[in-house]
C-alpha positions as CSV (number, residue, x, y, z in Angstrom):
1,M,14.1,-66.6,-36.4
2,I,15.7,-70.0,-36.2
3,F,19.1,-68.8,-35.0
4,T,20.2,-65.6,-33.3
5,K,23.3,-64.6,-31.3
6,R,24.2,-61.0,-30.3
7,L,27.4,-60.1,-28.6
8,A,28.8,-56.8,-27.4
9,A,32.2,-55.5,-26.2
10,G,33.6,-52.0,-25.9
11,G,30.7,-50.3,-27.4
12,Q,30.6,-52.6,-30.5
13,T,28.0,-55.2,-31.3
14,R,28.1,-58.3,-33.5
15,Q,24.9,-60.2,-34.5
16,F,24.4,-63.5,-36.2
17,T,20.9,-64.5,-37.5
18,I,19.3,-67.1,-39.7
19,E,15.6,-66.7,-40.6
20,H,13.2,-68.5,-42.8
21,S,12.4,-66.7,-46.0
22,G,9.2,-68.4,-47.2
23,S,9.7,-70.5,-50.3
24,S,13.0,-68.9,-51.1
25,G,14.9,-70.7,-48.3
26,W,16.7,-69.1,-45.4
27,I,18.6,-65.8,-44.9
28,A,21.8,-65.8,-43.0
29,R,23.0,-62.5,-41.8
30,E,26.2,-61.4,-40.0
31,Q,26.2,-57.8,-38.8
32,D,28.5,-55.5,-36.9
33,D,28.3,-51.8,-36.4
34,A,29.5,-51.0,-39.9
35,V,28.9,-54.0,-42.2
36,T,26.2,-56.5,-43.0
37,Q,26.8,-59.7,-44.8
38,T,23.7,-61.5,-46.1
39,S,23.4,-64.8,-47.8
40,L,20.4,-66.7,-49.2
41,I,20.6,-70.4,-48.4
42,R,18.3,-72.9,-50.2
43,D,19.6,-76.2,-48.7
44,W,18.9,-77.2,-45.1
45,R,22.3,-78.9,-44.7
46,R,24.0,-75.5,-45.5
47,V,21.8,-73.9,-42.9
48,E,23.1,-76.3,-40.4
49,L,26.6,-75.6,-41.4
50,Q,26.1,-71.9,-41.2
51,M,24.7,-72.3,-37.6
52,V,27.9,-74.2,-36.7
53,L,30.1,-71.5,-38.2
54,F,28.1,-68.7,-36.4
55,E,28.5,-70.7,-33.1
56,I,32.3,-70.9,-33.7
57,K,32.5,-67.2,-34.5
58,A,30.5,-66.3,-31.3
59,S,32.6,-68.7,-29.2
60,I,35.8,-66.9,-30.5
61,L,34.3,-63.5,-29.6
62,R,33.3,-64.8,-26.1
63,S,36.9,-66.0,-25.5
64,E,38.0,-62.5,-26.4
65,G,35.8,-61.0,-23.7
66,W,32.6,-60.3,-25.7
67,L,29.4,-60.8,-23.8
68,E,26.1,-62.2,-25.1
69,T,23.3,-59.8,-24.9
């Protein structure tokens, strides 16, 4: 795992992960209790961009009272 953030509030959870997927590239995943969005990324610059986007989303959730677990 090269990136992982998990936040919780009011019985809900949200998780952001990026993991290496061998020669295929990296898998970025955004999960909440009901939905999972998964993307395959083949370019490292896009991985860096995805990490920034996940940090922004996590920051917004923290500002709304979510806690990192």
